[in-house]
PDB file of N, CA, C and O in Angstrom, chain B, residues numbered from 101:
ATOM      1  N   MET B 101      16.176  33.275 -22.327  1.00  0.00           N
ATOM      2  CA  MET B 101      15.000  32.565 -22.326  1.00  0.00           C
ATOM      3  C   MET B 101      14.052  33.093 -21.081  1.00  0.00           C
ATOM      4  O   MET B 101      14.541  33.294 -19.969  1.00  0.00           O
ATOM      5  N   THR B 102      12.825  33.274 -21.330  1.00  0.00           N
ATOM      6  CA  THR B 102      11.925  33.817 -20.407  1.00  0.00           C
ATOM      7  C   THR B 102      11.279  32.715 -19.614  1.00  0.00           C
ATOM      8  O   THR B 102      11.365  31.587 -20.098  1.00  0.00           O
ATOM      9  N   ASP B 103      10.632  32.867 -18.447  1.00  0.00           N
ATOM     10  CA  ASP B 103      10.000  31.944 -17.667  1.00  0.00           C
ATOM     11  C   ASP B 103       8.850  31.317 -18.533  1.00  0.00           C
ATOM     12  O   ASP B 103       8.637  30.107 -18.465  1.00  0.00           O
ATOM     13  N   ALA B 104       8.163  32.074 -19.286  1.00  0.00           N
ATOM     14  CA  ALA B 104       7.153  31.727 -20.070  1.00  0.00           C
ATOM     15  C   ALA B 104       7.454  30.543 -21.031  1.00  0.00           C
ATOM     16  O   ALA B 104       6.622  29.706 -21.381  1.00  0.00           O
ATOM     17  N   MET B 105       8.830  30.590 -21.430  1.00  0.00           N
ATOM     18  CA  MET B 105       9.236  29.590 -22.291  1.00  0.00           C
ATOM     19  C   MET B 105       9.836  28.232 -21.788  1.00  0.00           C
ATOM     20  O   MET B 105      10.285  27.408 -22.585  1.00  0.00           O
ATOM     21  N   LEU B 106       9.825  28.046 -20.531  1.00  0.00           N
ATOM     22  CA  LEU B 106      10.318  26.883 -19.642  1.00  0.00           C
ATOM     23  C   LEU B 106       9.399  25.817 -20.065  1.00  0.00           C
ATOM     24  O   LEU B 106       8.219  25.996 -20.365  1.00  0.00           O
ATOM     25  N   ILE B 107      10.049  24.654 -20.068  1.00  0.00           N
ATOM     26  CA  ILE B 107       9.224  23.353 -20.350  1.00  0.00           C
ATOM     27  C   ILE B 107       9.307  22.655 -19.034  1.00  0.00           C
ATOM     28  O   ILE B 107      10.415  22.303 -18.629  1.00  0.00           O
ATOM     29  N   GLU B 108       8.274  22.431 -18.358  1.00  0.00           N
ATOM     30  CA  GLU B 108       8.121  21.601 -17.087  1.00  0.00           C
ATOM     31  C   GLU B 108       8.009  20.104 -17.460  1.00  0.00           C
ATOM     32  O   GLU B 108       7.105  19.687 -18.183  1.00  0.00           O
ATOM     33  N   VAL B 109       9.002  19.291 -16.914  1.00  0.00           N
ATOM     34  CA  VAL B 109       9.036  17.957 -17.327  1.00  0.00           C
ATOM     35  C   VAL B 109       8.668  16.987 -16.181  1.00  0.00           C
ATOM     36  O   VAL B 109       8.330  15.834 -16.449  1.00  0.00           O
ATOM     37  N   ASP B 110       8.732  17.460 -14.840  1.00  0.00           N
ATOM     38  CA  ASP B 110       8.436  16.733 -13.806  1.00  0.00           C
ATOM     39  C   ASP B 110       7.031  16.117 -13.754  1.00  0.00           C
ATOM     40  O   ASP B 110       5.997  16.780 -13.678  1.00  0.00           O
ATOM     41  N   GLY B 111       7.102  14.765 -13.804  1.00  0.00           N
ATOM     42  CA  GLY B 111       5.855  14.020 -13.871  1.00  0.00           C
ATOM     43  C   GLY B 111       5.190  13.957 -15.134  1.00  0.00           C
ATOM     44  O   GLY B 111       4.074  13.448 -15.237  1.00  0.00           O
ATOM     45  N   LEU B 112       5.884  14.503 -16.214  1.00  0.00           N
ATOM     46  CA  LEU B 112       5.321  14.454 -17.674  1.00  0.00           C
ATOM     47  C   LEU B 112       5.252  13.100 -18.110  1.00  0.00           C
ATOM     48  O   LEU B 112       6.247  12.401 -17.915  1.00  0.00           O
ATOM     49  N   GLU B 113       4.283  12.619 -18.648  1.00  0.00           N
ATOM     50  CA  GLU B 113       4.155  11.187 -19.229  1.00  0.00           C
ATOM     51  C   GLU B 113       3.086  11.299 -20.396  1.00  0.00           C
ATOM     52  O   GLU B 113       1.934  11.663 -20.164  1.00  0.00           O
ATOM     53  N   LEU B 114       3.475  11.011 -21.488  1.00  0.00           N
ATOM     54  CA  LEU B 114       2.445  10.913 -22.693  1.00  0.00           C
ATOM     55  C   LEU B 114       2.133   9.437 -23.051  1.00  0.00           C
ATOM     56  O   LEU B 114       3.031   8.611 -23.212  1.00  0.00           O
ATOM     57  N   THR B 115       0.959   9.181 -23.155  1.00  0.00           N
ATOM     58  CA  THR B 115       0.538   7.759 -23.655  1.00  0.00           C
ATOM     59  C   THR B 115      -0.172   7.577 -24.832  1.00  0.00           C
ATOM     60  O   THR B 115      -0.985   8.425 -25.200  1.00  0.00           O
ATOM     61  N   THR B 116       0.048   6.544 -25.476  1.00  0.00           N
ATOM     62  CA  THR B 116      -0.911   6.194 -26.800  1.00  0.00           C
ATOM     63  C   THR B 116      -1.447   4.843 -26.486  1.00  0.00           C
ATOM     64  O   THR B 116      -1.120   4.360 -25.402  1.00  0.00           O
ATOM     65  N   PRO B 117      -2.186   4.196 -27.239  1.00  0.00           N
ATOM     66  CA  PRO B 117      -2.679   2.930 -27.061  1.00  0.00           C
ATOM     67  C   PRO B 117      -1.437   1.883 -26.928  1.00  0.00           C
ATOM     68  O   PRO B 117      -1.511   0.896 -26.195  1.00  0.00           O
ATOM     69  N   ARG B 118      -0.380   2.171 -27.647  1.00  0.00           N
ATOM     70  CA  ARG B 118       0.673   1.263 -27.725  1.00  0.00           C
ATOM     71  C   ARG B 118       1.956   1.769 -26.870  1.00  0.00           C
ATOM     72  O   ARG B 118       2.753   0.974 -26.371  1.00  0.00           O
ATOM     73  N   LEU B 119       2.066   3.163 -26.757  1.00  0.00           N
ATOM     74  CA  LEU B 119       3.419   3.661 -26.155  1.00  0.00           C
ATOM     75  C   LEU B 119       3.168   4.526 -24.976  1.00  0.00           C
ATOM     76  O   LEU B 119       2.128   5.160 -24.802  1.00  0.00           O
ATOM     77  N   VAL B 120       4.195   4.509 -24.175  1.00  0.00           N
ATOM     78  CA  VAL B 120       4.436   5.421 -23.029  1.00  0.00           C
ATOM     79  C   VAL B 120       5.744   6.350 -23.290  1.00  0.00           C
ATOM     80  O   VAL B 120       6.859   5.853 -23.448  1.00  0.00           O
ATOM     81  N   LEU B 121       5.521   7.605 -23.317  1.00  0.00           N
ATOM     82  CA  LEU B 121       6.765   8.503 -23.444  1.00  0.00           C
ATOM     83  C   LEU B 121       6.800   9.124 -22.242  1.00  0.00           C
ATOM     84  O   LEU B 121       5.799   9.532 -21.653  1.00  0.00           O
ATOM     85  N   ARG B 122       8.095   9.226 -21.793  1.00  0.00           N
ATOM     86  CA  ARG B 122       8.419  10.137 -20.508  1.00  0.00           C
ATOM     87  C   ARG B 122       9.776  10.702 -20.634  1.00  0.00           C
ATOM     88  O   ARG B 122      10.574  10.123 -21.372  1.00  0.00           O
ATOM     89  N   PRO B 123      10.138  11.801 -19.978  1.00  0.00           N
ATOM     90  CA  PRO B 123      11.593  12.318 -20.115  1.00  0.00           C
ATOM     91  C   PRO B 123      12.706  11.289 -19.665  1.00  0.00           C
ATOM     92  O   PRO B 123      12.543  10.494 -18.739  1.00  0.00           O
ATOM     93  N   VAL B 124      13.684  11.377 -20.311  1.00  0.00           N
ATOM     94  CA  VAL B 124      14.809  10.336 -19.931  1.00  0.00           C
ATOM     95  C   VAL B 124      15.256  10.656 -18.494  1.00  0.00           C
ATOM     96  O   VAL B 124      15.010  11.744 -17.971  1.00  0.00           O
ATOM     97  N   THR B 125      15.865   9.748 -17.928  1.00  0.00           N
ATOM     98  CA  THR B 125      16.586   9.821 -16.548  1.00  0.00           C
ATOM     99  C   THR B 125      17.846   9.096 -16.714  1.00  0.00           C
ATOM    100  O   THR B 125      18.060   8.450 -17.740  1.00  0.00           O
ATOM    101  N   MET B 126      18.710   9.173 -15.735  1.00  0.00           N
ATOM    102  CA  MET B 126      19.912   8.407 -15.714  1.00  0.00           C
ATOM    103  C   MET B 126      19.575   6.743 -15.599  1.00  0.00           C
ATOM    104  O   MET B 126      20.458   5.925 -15.855  1.00  0.00           O
ATOM    105  N   VAL B 127      18.317   6.357 -15.221  1.00  0.00           N
ATOM    106  CA  VAL B 127      17.946   5.025 -15.267  1.00  0.00           C
ATOM    107  C   VAL B 127      17.923   4.407 -16.608  1.00  0.00           C
ATOM    108  O   VAL B 127      17.924   3.195 -16.819  1.00  0.00           O
ATOM    109  N   ASP B 128      17.901   5.362 -17.517  1.00  0.00           N
ATOM    110  CA  ASP B 128      17.818   5.033 -19.021  1.00  0.00           C
ATOM    111  C   ASP B 128      19.140   4.707 -19.627  1.00  0.00           C
ATOM    112  O   ASP B 128      19.226   4.297 -20.785  1.00  0.00           O
ATOM    113  N   LEU B 129      20.233   4.898 -18.805  1.00  0.00           N
ATOM    114  CA  LEU B 129      21.578   4.936 -19.315  1.00  0.00           C
ATOM    115  C   LEU B 129      21.949   3.630 -20.260  1.00  0.00           C
ATOM    116  O   LEU B 129      22.562   3.814 -21.311  1.00  0.00           O
ATOM    117  N   ASP B 130      21.589   2.429 -19.882  1.00  0.00           N
ATOM    118  CA  ASP B 130      21.803   1.266 -20.600  1.00  0.00           C
ATOM    119  C   ASP B 130      21.139   1.409 -22.026  1.00  0.00           C
ATOM    120  O   ASP B 130      21.801   1.307 -23.059  1.00  0.00           O
ATOM    121  N   ASP B 131      19.801   1.651 -22.006  1.00  0.00           N
ATOM    122  CA  ASP B 131      19.037   1.807 -23.270  1.00  0.00           C
ATOM    123  C   ASP B 131      19.695   2.848 -24.060  1.00  0.00           C
ATOM    124  O   ASP B 131      19.908   2.614 -25.250  1.00  0.00           O
ATOM    125  N   PHE B 132      20.095   4.130 -23.479  1.00  0.00           N
ATOM    126  CA  PHE B 132      20.643   5.213 -24.243  1.00  0.00           C
ATOM    127  C   PHE B 132      21.821   4.601 -24.887  1.00  0.00           C
ATOM    128  O   PHE B 132      21.822   4.608 -26.118  1.00  0.00           O
ATOM    129  N   LEU B 133      22.791   4.092 -24.293  1.00  0.00           N
ATOM    130  CA  LEU B 133      24.108   3.501 -24.816  1.00  0.00           C
ATOM    131  C   LEU B 133      23.689   2.510 -25.896  1.00  0.00           C
ATOM    132  O   LEU B 133      24.238   2.584 -26.995  1.00  0.00           O
ATOM    133  N   ARG B 134      22.807   1.638 -25.675  1.00  0.00           N
ATOM    134  CA  ARG B 134      22.465   0.617 -26.711  1.00  0.00           C
ATOM    135  C   ARG B 134      21.921   1.292 -28.024  1.00  0.00           C
ATOM    136  O   ARG B 134      22.259   0.889 -29.137  1.00  0.00           O
ATOM    137  N   ILE B 135      21.148   2.235 -27.846  1.00  0.00           N
ATOM    138  CA  ILE B 135      20.704   3.107 -28.949  1.00  0.00           C
ATOM    139  C   ILE B 135      21.782   3.716 -29.739  1.00  0.00           C
ATOM    140  O   ILE B 135      21.905   3.496 -30.944  1.00  0.00           O
ATOM    141  N   ILE B 136      22.558   4.474 -29.073  1.00  0.00           N
ATOM    142  CA  ILE B 136      23.421   5.370 -29.699  1.00  0.00           C
ATOM    143  C   ILE B 136      24.660   4.580 -30.241  1.00  0.00           C
ATOM    144  O   ILE B 136      25.421   5.145 -31.027  1.00  0.00           O
ATOM    145  N   THR B 137      24.874   3.356 -29.863  1.00  0.00           N
ATOM    146  CA  THR B 137      25.876   2.418 -30.457  1.00  0.00           C
ATOM    147  C   THR B 137      25.279   1.514 -31.645  1.00  0.00           C
ATOM    148  O   THR B 137      25.965   0.737 -32.308  1.00  0.00           O
ATOM    149  N   SER B 138      23.968   1.718 -31.810  1.00  0.00           N
ATOM    150  CA  SER B 138      23.366   0.887 -32.906  1.00  0.00           C
ATOM    151  C   SER B 138      24.023   1.293 -34.298  1.00  0.00           C
ATOM    152  O   SER B 138      24.388   2.450 -34.506  1.00  0.00           O
ATOM    153  N   PRO B 139      24.154   0.276 -35.238  1.00  0.00           N
ATOM    154  CA  PRO B 139      24.704   0.482 -36.580  1.00  0.00           C
ATOM    155  C   PRO B 139      24.113   1.741 -37.176  1.00  0.00           C
ATOM    156  O   PRO B 139      22.883   1.774 -37.217  1.00  0.00           O
ATOM    157  N   GLY B 140      24.743   2.725 -37.620  1.00  0.00           N
ATOM    158  CA  GLY B 140      24.320   3.822 -38.491  1.00  0.00           C
ATOM    159  C   GLY B 140      23.980   5.002 -37.623  1.00  0.00           C
ATOM    160  O   GLY B 140      23.787   6.066 -38.212  1.00  0.00           O
ATOM    161  N   VAL B 141      23.874   4.977 -36.289  1.00  0.00           N
ATOM    162  CA  VAL B 141      23.638   6.105 -35.449  1.00  0.00           C
ATOM    163  C   VAL B 141      24.799   7.066 -35.361  1.00  0.00           C
ATOM    164  O   VAL B 141      24.696   8.263 -35.627  1.00  0.00           O
ATOM    165  N   GLN B 142      25.976   6.435 -34.949  1.00  0.00           N
ATOM    166  CA  GLN B 142      27.170   7.228 -34.848  1.00  0.00           C
ATOM    167  C   GLN B 142      27.510   7.895 -36.190  1.00  0.00           C
ATOM    168  O   GLN B 142      27.826   9.084 -36.217  1.00  0.00           O
ATOM    169  N   GLU B 143      27.457   7.230 -37.177  1.00  0.00           N
ATOM    170  CA  GLU B 143      27.748   7.651 -38.523  1.00  0.00           C
ATOM    171  C   GLU B 143      26.930   8.851 -38.858  1.00  0.00           C
ATOM    172  O   GLU B 143      27.427   9.802 -39.461  1.00  0.00           O
ATOM    173  N   GLY B 144      25.691   8.823 -38.477  1.00  0.00           N
ATOM    174  CA  GLY B 144      24.742   9.910 -38.783  1.00  0.00           C
ATOM    175  C   GLY B 144      24.697  11.047 -37.972  1.00  0.00           C
ATOM    176  O   GLY B 144      23.952  11.990 -38.237  1.00  0.00           O
ATOM    177  N   THR B 145      25.414  11.027 -37.035  1.00  0.00           N
ATOM    178  CA  THR B 145      25.379  11.965 -35.937  1.00  0.00           C
ATOM    179  C   THR B 145      26.809  12.711 -35.668  1.00  0.00           C
ATOM    180  O   THR B 145      27.599  12.162 -34.900  1.00  0.00           O
ATOM    181  N   LEU B 146      27.128  13.853 -36.236  1.00  0.00           N
ATOM    182  CA  LEU B 146      28.400  14.371 -36.324  1.00  0.00           C
ATOM    183  C   LEU B 146      28.975  14.699 -34.911  1.00  0.00           C
ATOM    184  O   LEU B 146      30.193  14.839 -34.805  1.00  0.00           O
ATOM    185  N   SER B 147      28.168  14.829 -33.824  1.00  0.00           N
ATOM    186  CA  SER B 147      28.610  15.180 -32.554  1.00  0.00           C
ATOM    187  C   SER B 147      28.893  14.011 -31.904  1.00  0.00           C
ATOM    188  O   SER B 147      29.267  14.213 -30.749  1.00  0.00           O
ATOM    189  N   PHE B 148      28.842  12.684 -32.276  1.00  0.00           N
ATOM    190  CA  PHE B 148      29.297  11.629 -31.536  1.00  0.00           C
ATOM    191  C   PHE B 148      30.765  11.140 -32.081  1.00  0.00           C
ATOM    192  O   PHE B 148      31.077  11.123 -33.272  1.00  0.00           O
ATOM    193  N   PRO B 149      31.562  10.766 -31.052  1.00  0.00           N
ATOM    194  CA  PRO B 149      32.826  10.160 -31.426  1.00  0.00           C
ATOM    195  C   PRO B 149      32.703   8.748 -32.016  1.00  0.00           C
ATOM    196  O   PRO B 149      31.697   8.055 -31.864  1.00  0.00           O
ATOM    197  N   PRO B 150      33.814   8.360 -32.713  1.00  0.00           N
ATOM    198  CA  PRO B 150      33.787   7.189 -33.393  1.00  0.00           C
ATOM    199  C   PRO B 150      33.625   5.928 -32.331  1.00  0.00           C
ATOM    200  O   PRO B 150      32.952   4.930 -32.587  1.00  0.00           O
ATOM    201  N   ASP B 151      34.217   6.097 -31.329  1.00  0.00           N
ATOM    202  CA  ASP B 151      34.180   5.031 -30.261  1.00  0.00           C
ATOM    203  C   ASP B 151      33.531   5.418 -28.970  1.00  0.00           C
ATOM    204  O   ASP B 151      34.201   5.827 -28.022  1.00  0.00           O
ATOM    205  N   ILE B 152      32.105   5.281 -28.924  1.00  0.00           N
ATOM    206  CA  ILE B 152      31.436   5.629 -27.730  1.00  0.00           C
ATOM    207  C   ILE B 152      31.570   4.512 -26.658  1.00  0.00           C
ATOM    208  O   ILE B 152      31.463   3.318 -26.940  1.00  0.00           O
ATOM    209  N   ASP B 153      31.816   4.990 -25.398  1.00  0.00           N
ATOM    210  CA  ASP B 153      31.747   4.076 -24.224  1.00  0.00           C
ATOM    211  C   ASP B 153      30.864   4.460 -23.271  1.00  0.00           C
ATOM    212  O   ASP B 153      30.211   5.490 -23.437  1.00  0.00           O
ATOM    213  N   LEU B 154      30.725   3.717 -22.189  1.00  0.00           N
ATOM    214  CA  LEU B 154      29.685   3.919 -21.066  1.00  0.00           C
ATOM    215  C   LEU B 154      29.974   5.306 -20.501  1.00  0.00           C
ATOM    216  O   LEU B 154      28.968   5.987 -20.307  1.00  0.00           O
ATOM    217  N   GLU B 155      31.192   5.880 -20.187  1.00  0.00           N
ATOM    218  CA  GLU B 155      31.424   7.093 -19.653  1.00  0.00           C
ATOM    219  C   GLU B 155      30.961   8.164 -20.560  1.00  0.00           C
ATOM    220  O   GLU B 155      30.324   9.128 -20.135  1.00  0.00           O
ATOM    221  N   TRP B 156      31.270   8.009 -21.800  1.00  0.00           N
ATOM    222  CA  TRP B 156      30.889   9.208 -22.823  1.00  0.00           C
ATOM    223  C   TRP B 156      29.293   9.133 -22.861  1.00  0.00           C
ATOM    224  O   TRP B 156      28.667  10.183 -23.010  1.00  0.00           O
ATOM    225  N   ALA B 157      28.672   8.006 -22.739  1.00  0.00           N
ATOM    226  CA  ALA B 157      27.314   8.091 -22.843  1.00  0.00           C
ATOM    227  C   ALA B 157      26.667   8.675 -21.548  1.00  0.00           C
ATOM    228  O   ALA B 157      25.673   9.396 -21.631  1.00  0.00           O
ATOM    229  N   ARG B 158      27.234   8.362 -20.361  1.00  0.00           N
ATOM    230  CA  ARG B 158      26.799   8.822 -19.162  1.00  0.00           C
ATOM    231  C   ARG B 158      26.947  10.491 -19.195  1.00  0.00           C
ATOM    232  O   ARG B 158      26.012  11.174 -18.778  1.00  0.00           O
ATOM    233  N   THR B 159      27.992  11.023 -19.637  1.00  0.00           N
ATOM    234  CA  THR B 159      28.253  12.410 -19.693  1.00  0.00           C
ATOM    235  C   THR B 159      27.111  13.018 -20.555  1.00  0.00           C
ATOM    236  O   THR B 159      26.400  13.948 -20.174  1.00  0.00           O
ATOM    237  N   ARG B 160      27.016  12.411 -21.724  1.00  0.00           N
ATOM    238  CA  ARG B 160      26.131  12.945 -22.701  1.00  0.00           C
ATOM    239  C   ARG B 160      24.668  12.965 -22.345  1.00  0.00           C
ATOM    240  O   ARG B 160      23.979  13.951 -22.606  1.00  0.00           O
ATOM    241  N   LEU B 161      24.144  11.817 -21.713  1.00  0.00           N
ATOM    242  CA  LEU B 161      22.860  11.794 -21.112  1.00  0.00           C
ATOM    243  C   LEU B 161      22.835  12.732 -19.978  1.00  0.00           C
ATOM    244  O   LEU B 161      21.810  13.401 -19.848  1.00  0.00           O
ATOM    245  N   GLY B 162      23.728  12.880 -19.193  1.00  0.00           N
ATOM    246  CA  GLY B 162      23.588  13.918 -17.998  1.00  0.00           C
ATOM    247  C   GLY B 162      23.539  15.344 -18.618  1.00  0.00           C
ATOM    248  O   GLY B 162      22.902  16.211 -18.020  1.00  0.00           O
ATOM    249  N   GLU B 163      24.153  15.624 -19.743  1.00  0.00           N
ATOM    250  CA  GLU B 163      24.049  16.964 -20.237  1.00  0.00           C
ATOM    251  C   GLU B 163      22.688  17.157 -20.778  1.00  0.00           C
ATOM    252  O   GLU B 163      22.156  18.258 -20.638  1.00  0.00           O
ATOM    253  N   GLY B 164      22.046  16.158 -21.407  1.00  0.00           N
ATOM    254  CA  GLY B 164      20.716  16.250 -21.926  1.00  0.00           C
ATOM    255  C   GLY B 164      19.632  16.416 -20.660  1.00  0.00           C
ATOM    256  O   GLY B 164      18.663  17.173 -20.719  1.00  0.00           O
ATOM    257  N   ILE B 165      19.917  15.692 -19.660  1.00  0.00           N
ATOM    258  CA  ILE B 165      19.043  15.828 -18.363  1.00  0.00           C
ATOM    259  C   ILE B 165      19.185  17.245 -17.873  1.00  0.00           C
ATOM    260  O   ILE B 165      18.178  17.891 -17.586  1.00  0.00           O
ATOM    261  N   ALA B 166      20.314  17.719 -17.772  1.00  0.00           N
ATOM    262  CA  ALA B 166      20.501  19.150 -17.299  1.00  0.00           C
ATOM    263  C   ALA B 166      19.978  20.114 -18.194  1.00  0.00           C
ATOM    264  O   ALA B 166      19.575  21.151 -17.667  1.00  0.00           O
ATOM    265  N   LYS B 167      19.890  20.013 -19.439  1.00  0.00           N
ATOM    266  CA  LYS B 167      19.238  20.807 -20.430  1.00  0.00           C
ATOM    267  C   LYS B 167      17.661  20.805 -20.042  1.00  0.00           C
ATOM    268  O   LYS B 167      17.008  21.840 -19.916  1.00  0.00           O
ATOM    269  N   MET B 168      17.205  19.654 -19.891  1.00  0.00           N
ATOM    270  CA  MET B 168      15.746  19.531 -19.447  1.00  0.00           C
ATOM    271  C   MET B 168      15.500  20.143 -18.130  1.00  0.00           C
ATOM    272  O   MET B 168      14.442  20.760 -18.004  1.00  0.00           O
ATOM    273  N   GLN B 169      16.303  20.072 -17.133  1.00  0.00           N
ATOM    274  CA  GLN B 169      16.076  20.638 -15.969  1.00  0.00           C
ATOM    275  C   GLN B 169      16.131  22.228 -15.968  1.00  0.00           C
ATOM    276  O   GLN B 169      15.535  22.899 -15.124  1.00  0.00           O
ATOM    277  N   LYS B 170      16.911  22.773 -17.004  1.00  0.00           N
ATOM    278  CA  LYS B 170      16.766  24.207 -17.332  1.00  0.00           C
ATOM    279  C   LYS B 170      15.598  24.700 -18.007  1.00  0.00           C
ATOM    280  O   LYS B 170      15.295  25.889 -18.103  1.00  0.00           O
ATOM    281  N   GLY B 171      14.884  23.607 -18.525  1.00  0.00           N
ATOM    282  CA  GLY B 171      13.636  24.027 -19.391  1.00  0.00           C
ATOM    283  C   GLY B 171      13.961  24.266 -20.854  1.00  0.00           C
ATOM    284  O   GLY B 171      13.169  24.874 -21.573  1.00  0.00           O
ATOM    285  N   GLU B 172      15.070  23.815 -21.284  1.00  0.00           N
ATOM    286  CA  GLU B 172      15.530  24.118 -22.593  1.00  0.00           C
ATOM    287  C   GLU B 172      14.979  23.177 -23.614  1.00  0.00           C
ATOM    288  O   GLU B 172      14.847  23.571 -24.773  1.00  0.00           O
ATOM    289  N   CYS B 173      14.636  21.917 -23.256  1.00  0.00           N
ATOM    290  CA  CYS B 173      14.263  20.884 -24.105  1.00  0.00           C
ATOM    291  C   CYS B 173      13.646  19.696 -23.303  1.00  0.00           C
ATOM    292  O   CYS B 173      13.641  19.651 -22.073  1.00  0.00           O
ATOM    293  N   VAL B 174      13.125  18.737 -24.126  1.00  0.00           N
ATOM    294  CA  VAL B 174      12.679  17.587 -23.528  1.00  0.00           C
ATOM    295  C   VAL B 174      13.219  16.325 -24.452  1.00  0.00           C
ATOM    296  O   VAL B 174      13.016  16.293 -25.665  1.00  0.00           O
ATOM    297  N   TYR B 175      13.880  15.364 -23.789  1.00  0.00           N
ATOM    298  CA  TYR B 175      14.243  14.126 -24.535  1.00  0.00           C
ATOM    299  C   TYR B 175      13.302  13.046 -23.899  1.00  0.00           C
ATOM    300  O   TYR B 175      13.170  12.885 -22.686  1.00  0.00           O
ATOM    301  N   PHE B 176      12.685  12.349 -24.843  1.00  0.00           N
ATOM    302  CA  PHE B 176      11.742  11.345 -24.411  1.00  0.00           C
ATOM    303  C   PHE B 176      12.346   9.926 -24.572  1.00  0.00           C
ATOM    304  O   PHE B 176      13.023   9.607 -25.548  1.00  0.00           O
ATOM    305  N   HIS B 177      12.064   9.137 -23.589  1.00  0.00           N
ATOM    306  CA  HIS B 177      12.286   7.677 -23.554  1.00  0.00           C
ATOM    307  C   HIS B 177      10.866   7.017 -24.034  1.00  0.00           C
ATOM    308  O   HIS B 177       9.773   7.305 -23.547  1.00  0.00           O
ATOM    309  N   ILE B 178      11.081   6.150 -25.001  1.00  0.00           N
ATOM    310  CA  ILE B 178       9.683   5.515 -25.426  1.00  0.00           C
ATOM    311  C   ILE B 178       9.742   4.061 -25.265  1.00  0.00           C
ATOM    312  O   ILE B 178      10.644   3.352 -25.712  1.00  0.00           O
ATOM    313  N   HIS B 179       8.719   3.659 -24.594  1.00  0.00           N
ATOM    314  CA  HIS B 179       8.458   2.303 -24.164  1.00  0.00           C
ATOM    315  C   HIS B 179       7.243   1.747 -24.883  1.00  0.00           C
ATOM    316  O   HIS B 179       6.302   2.524 -25.051  1.00  0.00           O
ATOM    317  N   LEU B 180       7.144   0.547 -25.313  1.00  0.00           N
ATOM    318  CA  LEU B 180       6.035  -0.206 -25.756  1.00  0.00           C
ATOM    319  C   LEU B 180       5.082  -0.443 -24.444  1.00  0.00           C
ATOM    320  O   LEU B 180       5.625  -0.825 -23.408  1.00  0.00           O
ATOM    321  N   ARG B 181       3.748  -0.233 -24.473  1.00  0.00           N
ATOM    322  CA  ARG B 181       3.059  -0.547 -23.158  1.00  0.00           C
ATOM    323  C   ARG B 181       3.011  -1.899 -22.804  1.00  0.00           C
ATOM    324  O   ARG B 181       2.818  -2.188 -21.623  1.00  0.00           O
ATOM    325  N   ASP B 182       3.172  -2.851 -23.727  1.00  0.00           N
ATOM    326  CA  ASP B 182       3.023  -4.142 -23.296  1.00  0.00           C
ATOM    327  C   ASP B 182       4.298  -4.959 -23.201  1.00  0.00           C
ATOM    328  O   ASP B 182       4.307  -6.151 -22.894  1.00  0.00           O
ATOM    329  N   VAL B 183       5.508  -4.149 -23.521  1.00  0.00           N
ATOM    330  CA  VAL B 183       6.776  -4.697 -23.374  1.00  0.00           C
ATOM    331  C   VAL B 183       7.639  -3.805 -22.475  1.00  0.00           C
ATOM    332  O   VAL B 183       7.395  -2.599 -22.460  1.00  0.00           O
ATOM    333  N   ASN B 184       8.635  -4.309 -21.719  1.00  0.00           N
ATOM    334  CA  ASN B 184       9.404  -3.457 -20.825  1.00  0.00           C
ATOM    335  C   ASN B 184      10.567  -2.869 -21.587  1.00  0.00           C
ATOM    336  O   ASN B 184      11.230  -1.972 -21.066  1.00  0.00           O
ATOM    337  N   GLY B 185      10.867  -3.350 -22.863  1.00  0.00           N
ATOM    338  CA  GLY B 185      12.117  -2.887 -23.544  1.00  0.00           C
ATOM    339  C   GLY B 185      11.806  -1.528 -24.156  1.00  0.00           C
ATOM    340  O   GLY B 185      10.672  -1.135 -24.431  1.00  0.00           O
ATOM    341  N   CYS B 186      13.005  -0.817 -24.348  1.00  0.00           N
ATOM    342  CA  CYS B 186      12.990   0.554 -24.892  1.00  0.00           C
ATOM    343  C   CYS B 186      12.879   0.409 -26.460  1.00  0.00           C
ATOM    344  O   CYS B 186      13.517  -0.457 -27.058  1.00  0.00           O
ATOM    345  N   GLU B 187      12.118   1.214 -27.038  1.00  0.00           N
ATOM    346  CA  GLU B 187      12.062   1.187 -28.528  1.00  0.00           C
ATOM    347  C   GLU B 187      12.879   2.147 -29.131  1.00  0.00           C
ATOM    348  O   GLU B 187      13.317   1.955 -30.266  1.00  0.00           O
ATOM    349  N   GLY B 188      13.153   3.242 -28.444  1.00  0.00           N
ATOM    350  CA  GLY B 188      14.102   4.272 -29.008  1.00  0.00           C
ATOM    351  C   GLY B 188      13.941   5.539 -28.198  1.00  0.00           C
ATOM    352  O   GLY B 188      13.298   5.627 -27.153  1.00  0.00           O
ATOM    353  N   ALA B 189      14.620   6.537 -28.821  1.00  0.00           N
ATOM    354  CA  ALA B 189      14.446   8.011 -28.037  1.00  0.00           C
ATOM    355  C   ALA B 189      14.154   9.019 -29.080  1.00  0.00           C
ATOM    356  O   ALA B 189      14.585   8.935 -30.230  1.00  0.00           O
ATOM    357  N   VAL B 190      13.386   9.998 -28.625  1.00  0.00           N
ATOM    358  CA  VAL B 190      13.380  11.099 -29.530  1.00  0.00           C
ATOM    359  C   VAL B 190      13.831  12.470 -28.632  1.00  0.00           C
ATOM    360  O   VAL B 190      13.864  12.466 -27.402  1.00  0.00           O
ATOM    361  N   GLY B 191      14.130  13.501 -29.375  1.00  0.00           N
ATOM    362  CA  GLY B 191      14.498  14.743 -28.649  1.00  0.00           C
ATOM    363  C   GLY B 191      13.961  15.981 -29.271  1.00  0.00           C
ATOM    364  O   GLY B 191      14.196  17.078 -28.764  1.00  0.00           O
TER     365      GLY B 191
END
């Protein structure tokens, strides 16, 4: 990967009239765990084990954050602007 291909995520935030999208952080761990343990998510994701626990989620989220810090990708945490709850995540 060349420097020209790096993705800078520090301070990145995208907004729409309804949503705020920002790169995930470890603060998002509880939301991440809730999303990945929702019905149908594990079954549709071959890289997830059958029994996800908090430690597995912490490790997986940390790996994603490390990839972002290397500039390899961006994983967004999506919030409704008028509600504090997380609506989901995209990568």
